[in-house]
C-alpha positions as CSV (number, residue, x, y, z in Angstrom):
1,M,2.3,7.4,-19.3
2,L,4.5,4.1,-18.0
3,Q,1.9,2.7,-15.2
4,N,4.5,0.8,-12.6
5,E,2.7,-2.4,-11.1
6,L,1.7,-2.5,-7.2
7,I,0.6,-4.2,-4.3
8,L,-1.3,-2.5,-1.8
9,I,-0.6,-4.0,1.8
10,G,-3.5,-4.1,4.1
11,G,-6.8,-4.4,2.4
12,G,-9.4,-2.3,5.3
13,G,-10.5,1.5,5.2
14,H,-7.6,3.1,4.6
15,C,-6.6,0.9,1.6
16,V,-10.0,1.7,0.3
17,S,-9.0,5.8,0.3
18,C,-5.7,5.0,-0.9
19,I,-7.4,3.7,-4.2
20,D,-9.0,6.7,-4.4
21,V,-6.0,8.4,-4.3
22,I,-4.1,6.4,-6.5
23,E,-6.5,6.3,-9.1
24,S,-6.7,9.6,-9.4
25,Q,-3.3,9.8,-11.4
26,D,-1.1,7.8,-13.9
27,H,1.5,7.0,-11.5
28,F,0.7,3.5,-10.4
29,K,-1.3,0.2,-11.8
30,I,-2.2,-1.8,-9.0
31,V,-2.1,-5.1,-9.3
32,G,-3.4,-6.7,-6.2
33,V,-3.8,-6.3,-2.5
34,V,-2.1,-8.6,0.3
35,D,-4.1,-9.2,3.2
36,V,-5.2,-11.7,5.8
37,A,-5.5,-15.2,5.4
38,K,-8.9,-15.2,5.2
39,K,-9.5,-12.6,2.9
40,V,-7.4,-14.3,0.1
41,G,-9.0,-14.3,-3.0
42,Q,-11.6,-11.4,-1.9
43,E,-11.9,-8.4,-3.6
44,V,-11.3,-4.9,-2.5
45,Q,-13.0,-2.0,-4.7
46,G,-12.0,-4.5,-7.7
47,Y,-8.7,-5.3,-6.4
48,Q,-7.9,-9.1,-6.0
49,V,-6.4,-10.1,-2.3
50,V,-3.4,-12.1,-3.7
51,G,-1.8,-13.1,-0.8
52,T,-0.6,-12.5,3.0
53,D,2.0,-10.8,4.8
54,E,4.1,-14.1,4.8
55,E,4.6,-14.1,1.0
56,L,5.9,-10.3,0.7
57,E,9.7,-11.6,0.2
58,K,7.7,-13.4,-2.6
59,F,6.3,-10.4,-3.8
60,V,9.5,-8.4,-3.9
61,R,11.3,-10.5,-5.8
62,T,8.7,-9.7,-8.6
63,G,10.1,-6.1,-8.4
64,K,6.8,-3.9,-8.3
65,F,6.3,-1.2,-6.0
66,F,4.8,-1.2,-2.5
67,V,2.1,0.8,-0.3
68,V,1.4,-0.4,3.0
69,T,-2.4,1.0,3.6
70,I,-3.0,-0.6,6.7
71,G,-4.6,2.1,9.2
72,H,-3.3,3.2,12.0
73,V,-6.4,3.9,14.6
74,G,-5.1,2.7,18.1
75,K,-1.8,1.3,17.0
76,I,0.4,1.3,15.1
77,N,2.5,-1.5,15.5
78,R,1.4,-3.9,12.5
79,R,1.9,-1.5,10.3
80,I,5.2,-0.5,11.3
81,A,6.6,-3.6,11.3
82,V,5.6,-4.5,8.3
83,F,7.6,-0.7,6.6
84,E,10.2,-2.5,8.3
85,K,10.1,-6.3,6.9
86,L,9.7,-3.9,4.0
87,E,13.3,-2.2,4.2
88,H,14.6,-5.4,4.9
89,L,14.1,-6.9,2.3
90,S,15.1,-3.7,-0.1
91,A,11.3,-3.8,-1.6
92,R,10.5,-0.5,-4.0
93,V,8.3,1.7,-1.6
94,A,6.0,4.0,-3.6
95,V,5.3,7.3,-2.1
96,V,1.2,8.3,-3.1
97,Q,0.5,11.9,-2.8
98,S,-2.8,13.2,-3.4
99,P,-2.9,16.0,-6.1
100,L,-5.2,17.6,-3.5
101,A,-2.9,18.0,-0.7
102,Y,-1.9,20.5,1.2
103,V,0.6,21.4,4.1
104,S,-0.7,23.9,6.3
105,R,0.9,27.6,6.7
106,K,0.9,26.8,10.6
107,A,2.4,23.1,10.5
108,V,5.6,22.4,11.6
109,L,7.1,19.4,9.3
110,G,10.1,17.7,11.0
């Protein structure tokens, strides 16, 4: 199956969880992580931190897909801001869904 190249934005605990789901499928090939400047060159679960949020426009021009993997414990402002920046740049935002996910019968979507 064709694997689309994917960049993850945010290299913390939520990123690690997302990597597990992404690797369980054959839809995307993770080619890097974007995080803060001091982490560039380091690795998250074997994937290199390739740049920072300030470089998103450069990465978007490569045609890769993106997933915001910034967690939102406490405040979600940063996560929202990055997503809005991706929208503004007309980035290709991926949908990653675990094959084990389900929606409760009691849930209300909307």
